[in-house]
C-alpha positions as CSV (number, residue, x, y, z in Angstrom):
1,A,-0.1,-0.2,-0.1
2,S,1.1,3.2,-0.5
3,P,1.8,6.0,2.1
4,A,-1.0,8.3,3.0
5,G,-0.1,11.9,0.9
6,E,-0.5,15.0,2.4
7,R,-4.0,15.5,1.9
8,E,-4.9,12.0,2.4
9,V,-6.5,9.5,4.8
10,T,-5.8,5.7,4.3
11,V,-7.8,3.4,5.9
12,S,-6.5,-0.2,5.7
13,S,-7.6,-4.0,7.0
14,F,-5.9,-6.8,8.5
15,N,-6.5,-10.4,9.4
16,I,-4.0,-10.7,11.9
17,E,-5.2,-14.4,12.4
18,N,-5.5,-15.8,15.7
19,F,-3.6,-13.0,17.5
20,F,-3.2,-14.0,21.0
21,D,-1.0,-13.2,23.4
22,D,1.3,-14.6,26.4
23,E,-1.2,-14.1,29.1
24,V,-4.8,-15.1,30.8
25,N,-6.9,-12.2,29.5
26,S,-10.5,-13.7,28.9
27,E,-12.8,-14.8,31.8
28,N,-16.0,-15.7,28.9
29,V,-13.9,-17.7,26.8
30,E,-14.1,-21.4,26.3
31,K,-10.7,-22.5,25.8
32,E,-8.5,-19.5,25.9
33,T,-5.3,-19.6,23.4
34,I,-1.9,-18.3,25.2
35,Y,1.5,-18.2,23.4
36,P,4.9,-19.1,24.9
37,K,5.9,-15.4,25.6
38,E,9.1,-15.8,22.6
39,V,6.6,-16.7,20.3
40,F,4.2,-13.5,21.0
41,Q,6.9,-11.5,21.2
42,K,8.3,-12.5,17.5
43,R,5.0,-12.5,15.9
44,L,4.6,-8.8,17.4
45,A,7.7,-7.7,15.6
46,K,6.8,-9.6,12.3
47,T,3.0,-7.9,13.2
48,S,4.5,-4.3,13.5
49,L,7.0,-4.6,10.3
50,A,4.3,-5.7,8.4
51,I,1.9,-3.1,9.0
52,R,4.6,-0.3,9.0
53,K,6.3,-1.4,5.6
54,V,4.0,-3.4,3.6
55,L,0.8,-1.3,4.9
56,S,2.6,1.8,5.2
57,S,1.2,2.6,8.7
58,P,-2.0,3.3,7.7
59,D,-3.7,6.2,9.5
60,V,-6.9,3.4,10.3
61,L,-6.3,-0.1,10.5
62,G,-9.3,-2.3,10.6
63,V,-8.1,-5.7,12.3
64,I,-9.7,-8.9,12.8
65,E,-9.0,-11.9,15.2
66,V,-7.4,-10.3,18.2
67,E,-7.7,-11.0,21.7
68,S,-8.7,-8.0,23.2
69,V,-8.1,-4.3,23.5
70,K,-5.0,-5.5,25.5
71,V,-3.4,-7.4,23.4
72,L,-4.3,-4.9,20.4
73,Q,-2.8,-1.9,22.7
74,K,0.6,-4.1,23.0
75,L,0.5,-3.9,19.1
76,A,-0.1,-0.3,18.7
77,D,2.7,0.4,21.5
78,K,5.3,-2.3,19.5
79,I,4.5,-0.4,16.1
80,N,4.7,3.2,18.2
81,A,8.1,2.5,19.5
82,D,9.1,1.1,16.2
83,T,8.7,3.9,14.3
84,V,10.8,6.1,16.6
85,A,13.4,3.9,16.9
86,E,13.3,4.3,13.2
87,G,13.5,8.5,13.6
88,K,10.4,8.5,12.5
89,P,7.4,10.6,14.3
90,D,5.3,8.6,17.0
91,P,2.6,7.7,15.0
92,M,0.3,7.3,18.5
93,Y,-1.2,4.4,17.3
94,K,-4.6,3.4,20.3
95,A,-6.3,0.6,19.7
96,Y,-9.9,0.1,19.7
97,L,-12.0,-2.7,20.5
98,D,-15.1,-4.7,22.5
99,E,-15.3,-8.1,23.3
100,G,-17.9,-10.4,21.0
101,N,-19.5,-13.4,21.0
102,D,-16.9,-15.5,19.7
103,G,-16.1,-18.9,21.8
104,R,-12.3,-18.4,21.3
105,G,-12.2,-15.1,22.4
106,I,-11.1,-13.2,18.7
107,D,-12.4,-10.0,17.9
108,S,-12.4,-7.1,15.4
109,G,-11.2,-3.4,16.2
110,F,-9.2,-0.6,14.9
111,L,-5.8,0.6,15.4
112,V,-6.4,4.5,14.8
113,K,-2.9,7.0,14.2
114,T,-4.4,9.6,16.9
115,S,-1.5,12.0,15.8
116,K,-3.6,12.7,12.5
117,I,-7.6,11.3,13.3
118,N,-9.8,12.4,15.7
119,V,-12.0,9.7,17.1
120,I,-15.4,10.8,17.7
121,E,-16.9,7.0,18.1
122,T,-16.6,3.6,18.2
123,K,-19.1,0.6,18.8
124,Q,-20.4,-3.2,17.9
125,L,-23.7,-3.3,15.6
126,A,-25.7,-5.7,16.7
127,K,-23.7,-7.4,19.4
128,D,-26.9,-8.8,21.4
129,E,-29.0,-9.4,18.2
130,K,-29.8,-13.8,18.1
131,A,-30.1,-15.8,15.4
132,D,-32.0,-19.3,15.2
133,D,-29.1,-21.2,16.6
134,G,-27.7,-18.5,19.0
135,F,-25.7,-15.5,18.4
136,L,-26.4,-13.1,14.5
137,F,-22.6,-12.4,14.7
138,D,-20.2,-14.3,17.2
139,R,-17.8,-11.4,15.8
140,P,-20.1,-8.4,15.8
141,P,-19.2,-5.3,13.0
142,F,-17.2,-2.5,14.8
143,L,-18.0,1.0,13.4
144,L,-15.6,3.7,14.0
145,S,-16.7,7.5,13.5
146,A,-13.6,9.8,13.2
147,E,-12.3,13.1,11.8
148,V,-9.2,14.2,10.3
149,F,-8.4,18.0,9.8
150,D,-7.1,19.5,6.5
151,A,-4.7,22.5,7.2
152,K,-5.0,23.7,3.9
153,T,-8.9,24.4,3.9
154,K,-9.1,24.7,7.4
155,Q,-11.9,22.0,7.4
156,T,-12.6,18.9,9.0
157,F,-13.4,15.9,7.1
158,A,-15.8,13.3,9.4
159,F,-15.7,9.7,7.9
160,T,-16.9,6.4,9.3
161,T,-16.0,3.0,8.5
162,I,-16.7,-0.3,9.6
163,V,-14.8,-3.4,10.1
164,N,-16.5,-6.8,9.9
165,H,-15.5,-10.9,10.1
166,F,-17.8,-13.3,9.5
167,K,-17.6,-16.7,11.0
168,S,-16.9,-19.5,8.9
169,Y,-19.6,-22.4,8.7
170,R,-17.3,-24.1,6.5
171,G,-19.9,-26.2,4.6
């Protein structure tokens, strides 16, 4: 992906796939996955590298299959530290995620570059809606409403994005 231009906002998504950490975090999960510390640290470093180098540090990143807001903030902190270590300005990524209904405890959320983006609201959509066989969404859609200031026009541009991750029913 290309980095954002002077008057552009970049929005991207990334299925990080089973992004669990090395601590016990979830009390409402059937069977929590806990990685060994060295495995989590390596995965954290690789994911930070992918976001910074492949996705070009998007202003808003919808993330899929993350264990919790605590784990997502660990990733945000790693990206921020790695960016500063490269001699670049701190993007001040902040994590936004609400727990869903998934039995394994994976959720959708956002990493937001707060050095540029002002978050107005985040919320899950239809978390408690029921279907015939349980919840309509194991991983409810997650909405982000935000704004960015345009220094050239001296105006604010508001936008909304949703990250969604449907559960696979595998046949």
